[in-house]
C-alpha positions in Angstrom: -9.5 -8.4 -8.5 -10.5 -4.8 -7.9 -8.3 -2.0 -9.1 -7.4 1.2 -7.3 -5.8 4.4 -8.5 -2.8 5.4 -6.4 -2.6 9.1 -5.4 -0.7 11.2 -3.1 -2.6 13.4 -0.6 -3.4 16.9 -1.7 -5.5 20.0 -1.3 -8.8 18.7 -0.1 -11.1 20.3 -2.6 -8.9 19.0 -5.4 -9.1 15.5 -3.8 -12.9 15.7 -3.8 -12.8 16.5 -7.5 -10.3 13.6 -8.0 -12.7 11.2 -6.2 -15.6 12.1 -8.4 -13.5 11.7 -11.6 -12.0 8.4 -10.4 -15.5 7.0 -9.6 -16.8 8.1 -13.0 -13.9 6.4 -14.7 -14.8 3.0 -13.2 -12.0 2.4 -10.6 -12.8 0.3 -7.5 -11.1 2.8 -5.2 -8.2 5.1 -4.4 -5.1 4.2 -2.3 -3.6 7.3 -0.7 0.1 7.4 0.0 1.5 9.7 2.8 4.1 12.2 2.2 4.1 15.9 3.1 0.4 15.8 3.7 -1.6 13.2 5.6 -3.3 10.4 3.8 -6.1 10.4 6.4 -7.5 13.9 5.5 -7.5 13.0 1.8 -9.4 9.8 2.5 -12.0 11.9 4.4 -12.4 14.4 1.6 -12.7 11.7 -1.0 -15.1 9.6 1.0 -17.5 12.6 1.3 -17.4 13.1 -2.4 -18.0 9.5 -3.4 -20.8 7.0 -3.1 -19.1 3.8 -4.4 -15.3 4.0 -4.2 -13.3 2.1 -1.5 -10.4 3.8 0.2 -7.2 2.8 1.8 -4.1 4.4 3.2 -1.1 2.9 1.5 0.5 3.5 3.8 0.1 5.8 6.8 3.2 5.8 9.1 2.3 4.1 12.3 4.8 4.7 15.1 4.7 8.5 15.3 1.0 8.2 16.1 -0.1 6.3 19.1 -2.4 3.3 18.4 -5.3 5.2 20.0 -4.9 8.2 17.6 -4.6 5.9 14.6 -7.6 3.8 15.7 -9.8 6.8 16.4 -9.0 8.3 13.0 -9.6 5.0 11.2 -12.9 4.6 13.1 -14.2 8.0 12.0 -13.1 7.3 8.4 -14.9 4.0 8.4 -18.0 5.8 9.6 -17.7 8.7 7.1 -17.1 6.3 4.2 -20.0 4.1 5.2 -17.8 1.1 5.7 -15.5 1.6 2.6 -12.2 2.2 4.4 -9.2 0.0 4.9 -6.5 1.1 7.3 -3.0 0.6 5.8 -0.1 1.2 8.1 3.7 0.7 7.9 6.9 1.3 9.8 8.6 3.6 7.3 12.4 3.5 7.8 14.3 4.2 10.9 15.8 7.6 9.8 12.4 9.1 9.0 10.7 7.8 12.2 13.5 8.9 14.5 14.8 12.0 12.8 11.7 13.4 11.0 9.1 12.4 13.5 11.1 12.1 16.7 9.5 8.8 17.5 10.6 5.3 18.7 11.4 2.8 16.0 13.2 -0.3 17.3 12.4 -3.1 17.1 10.1 -2.5 14.2 8.7 -6.0 13.7 7.7 -6.7 17.3 6.6 -3.1 17.8 4.3 -3.4 14.8 2.9 -6.7 16.1 2.0 -5.0 19.4 0.6 -2.0 17.5 -1.8 -4.1 15.5 -3.0 -6.0 18.6 -3.6 -2.6 20.3 -5.7 -1.4 17.3 -7.8 -4.6 17.6 -8.4 -3.9 21.3 -9.3 -0.3 20.6 -11.8 -1.2 17.9 -13.5 -3.7 20.3 -13.6 -1.0 23.0 -15.0 1.6 20.6 -17.8 -0.7 19.6 -18.6 -1.6 23.2 -17.7 -5.2 22.8 -15.1 -5.2 25.6 -13.4 -2.8 28.0 -10.1 -1.5 26.8 -7.4 -3.7 28.3 -4.3 -4.0 26.1 -1.0 -4.8 27.9 1.7 -5.3 25.4 5.5 -5.0 25.4 5.4 -1.5 23.8 1.9 -0.2 24.3 -0.3 -0.4 27.5 -3.8 0.9 27.0 -6.3 0.5 29.8 -8.3 3.8 30.1 -11.2 4.7 27.8 -14.0 6.7 29.5 -17.2 7.0 27.5 -16.7 10.7 26.8 -13.3 9.9 25.1 -14.5 7.1 23.0 -15.8 7.7 19.4 -18.6 5.3 20.2 -20.2 2.4 18.2 -20.7 2.7 14.5 -23.0 0.6 12.2 -20.2 -0.7 10.1 -17.6 -3.4 10.8 -14.2 -2.3 12.2 -11.9 -1.2 9.5 -9.7 -3.9 7.9 -6.1 -3.6 9.1 -3.4 -3.9 6.4 0.3 -3.6 6.9 3.3 -2.9 4.6 5.5 -6.0 4.8 8.7 -6.9 2.9 10.7 -9.4 4.9 9.7 -12.8 6.3 9.0 -11.6 9.9 6.6 -9.0 9.0 4.9 -11.2 6.4 4.4 -14.0 8.9 3.0 -11.5 11.4 0.6 -10.1 8.8 -0.5 -13.6 7.9 -1.2 -14.2 11.6 -2.9 -10.9 12.7 -3.8 -8.7 9.7 -6.5 -8.5 7.1 -4.2 -7.6 4.2 -0.7 -6.8 3.2 0.6 -3.9 1.1 3.2 -5.4 -1.2 6.0 -3.1 -2.1 5.9 -1.6 -5.6 9.4 -3.1 -6.1 8.5 -6.8 -6.4 8.9 -9.7 -8.8 6.8 -12.8 -9.3 9.6 -14.8 -7.8 9.4 -12.7 -4.7 5.7 -13.2 -4.4 5.9 -17.0 -4.9 9.1 -17.8 -3.0 9.0 -15.2 -0.1 5.5 -13.8 0.3 3.2 -16.7 -0.1 5.1 -19.2 2.2 5.6 -16.6 4.9 2.0 -15.5 4.9 0.7 -19.1 4.8 3.0 -19.9 7.8 1.6 -17.0 9.8 -2.0 -17.9 8.9 -1.4 -21.5 10.0 0.0 -20.3 13.4 -3.3 -18.4 14.0 -5.5 -21.2 12.7 -6.6 -19.0 9.8 -7.3 -19.7 6.2 -4.5 -18.1 4.1 -7.3 -16.7 1.8 -8.4 -14.4 4.7 -5.3 -12.3 4.1 -5.6 -10.1 1.0 -2.6 -8.9 -1.0 -2.8 -5.3 -2.1 -0.3 -4.9 -4.9 1.0 -1.6 -6.4 2.0 -2.3 -10.0 4.6 -0.5 -12.1 3.4 -0.4 -15.7 5.2 0.3 -19.0 2.3 1.1 -21.3 1.9 2.7 -24.6 0.6 2.0 -28.1 4.0 2.8 -29.7 7.6 2.5 -28.7 8.0 6.2 -28.1 5.2 6.1 -25.5 6.5 2.9 -23.9 10.1 4.3 -23.8 8.9 7.3 -21.8 6.9 5.1 -19.5 9.9 2.8 -19.1 12.1 5.6 -18.2 9.8 6.6 -15.3 9.7 3.1 -14.1 13.4 2.8 -14.2 13.7 5.8 -12.0 11.3 4.4 -9.5 13.1 1.0 -9.4 16.4 2.8 -8.9 15.0 5.0 -6.1 13.4 2.1 -4.2 16.3 -0.2 -4.8 18.7 2.2 -3.2 17.2 1.4 0.2 19.1 -1.5 1.9 15.9 -3.1 3.2 14.9 -3.8 -0.4 18.1 -5.3 -1.7 16.6 -8.8 -1.4 14.5 -8.0 -4.4 17.6 -7.9 -6.6 19.5 -10.6 -4.8 16.6 -13.1 -5.2 16.9 -12.8 -9.0 20.7 -13.0 -9.1 21.4 -9.3 -9.4 23.5 -9.1 -6.3 25.3 -5.9 -5.5 22.7 -3.7 -7.3 21.7 -1.8 -4.2 25.3 -1.1 -3.3 25.9 0.3 -6.8 22.7 2.4 -6.6 23.9 3.8 -3.2 27.3 4.7 -4.6 25.7 6.9 -7.3 23.1 8.3 -4.9 25.9 9.4 -2.5 27.7 11.0 -5.4 24.6 13.0 -6.4 24.4 11.1 -9.7 20.7 10.6 -10.0 20.7 9.9 -13.7 23.5 7.4 -13.0 21.2 5.5 -10.6 18.7 4.9 -13.4 21.6 3.6 -15.6 22.2 0.8 -13.1 18.8 -0.7 -13.9 19.1 -2.6 -17.1 16.2 -3.5 -19.4 16.6 -7.1 -18.3 16.2 -6.2 -14.7 13.3 -3.9 -15.4 11.1 -6.6 -16.9 10.9 -8.4 -13.6 9.5 -5.4 -11.8 7.1 -4.0 -14.4 4.1 -5.1 -16.6 4.7 -3.9 -20.2 1.9 -3.8 -22.8 -0.1 -1.8 -25.3 -3.2 -0.2 -23.8 -5.6 -2.7 -25.2 -3.5 -5.6 -23.8 -2.7 -4.2 -20.4 -5.7 -5.6 -18.6 -5.0 -9.1 -19.9 -1.3 -8.9 -18.9 -2.3 -7.8 -15.4 -4.8 -10.6 -15.0 -2.3 -13.2 -16.3 0.3 -12.0 -13.8 -1.7 -11.4 -10.7 -4.9 -13.5 -10.8 -4.9 -15.9 -7.8 -2.2 -13.9 -6.1 -3.6 -10.4 -5.5 -7.0 -9.3 -4.2 -6.5 -5.7 -5.3 -4.2 -4.0 -7.8 -3.1 -0.5 -7.3 -2.1 1.4 -10.5 1.1 3.2 -9.5 1.2 5.6 -12.4 -2.5 6.3 -13.0 -2.7 9.2 -10.5 0.5 10.9 -11.9 -0.7 10.4 -15.4 -4.0 12.0 -14.6 -2.3 15.0 -13.0 -0.3 15.5 -16.2 -2.9 14.5 -18.7 -6.5 14.4 -17.4 -7.8 12.6 -20.5 -5.7 9.6 -19.6 -8.0 8.7 -16.7 -10.5 7.2 -19.1 -7.9 4.8 -20.5 -6.9 3.8 -17.0 -10.5 3.4 -16.0 -11.1 1.1 -18.9 -8.2 -1.1 -17.8 -9.6 -1.1 -14.2 -13.0 -2.3 -15.4 -11.5 -4.9 -17.7 -9.3 -6.3 -15.0 -12.3 -6.6 -12.6 -14.3 -8.4 -15.3 -11.4 -10.6 -16.5 -10.5 -11.8 -13.0 -14.0 -12.5 -11.8 
């Protein structure tokens, strides 16, 4: 398993400094999330400052951008990074897509399926392998004059990874995609009982080997060499689990483990503006299912034990935030990344 640092996008000169520091520390790559700033520009800045790191968007929102815009951007990033870019896309949730971006959302699963097929057609057309001729239920793309094509590159087309939670999207990803961004809010039972069967079913439909589909897994970690450090880390993870768990789409993560009604209780407190109260809903018993807890010297072993044979790439959820608060922490995280790569080889 390779290990990425997770980072939000940022001021581009700062992102270049981050890339150099992350490369020096020994990480395999950086996964850029998308929020107020675009993940794509941060990937470009980081790629131009790095010789070895691999990059992914984790994830860029798909539907507000036409497949052609996404494909052309990914194509240029693959070229700029010298073949070290993975395109990670997702649906986001309806409210953001319709009310923040003013774009179409429904039906998200079939629409994403068509989107991925359109990207494949565009990549073939850019490389000169076939004329552009995609005629799907949501996207029809048949015009690409040479002057409007980014043209062939000397690297393979970017891998396409999608964010998937439920069975439909997991099966679709197993059938059509190169990888899947697992949600940070996940348990081992979810991976074994929901993810693996659905991905295998999708791969079988397409006549593919399940091993062709890589799982990219963000990990919430509770880490520290004493209880005070671990308590602070645990509190941050509790906040994240509460935040993610308040989204109805993710309620299955609690239900699967017998914690039914957790999302409803979180939403009650959220609507009341009781943010501290949301964290209080997440007990220590619940938290252990969604986090990896260890001392620093033991963290790599715990990660390998938990994810070897399941994940192709781990994404350290807290590493980028820790680095922003305490730059010296990057060396500890880098040591973990190197140890995981060695221990899972």
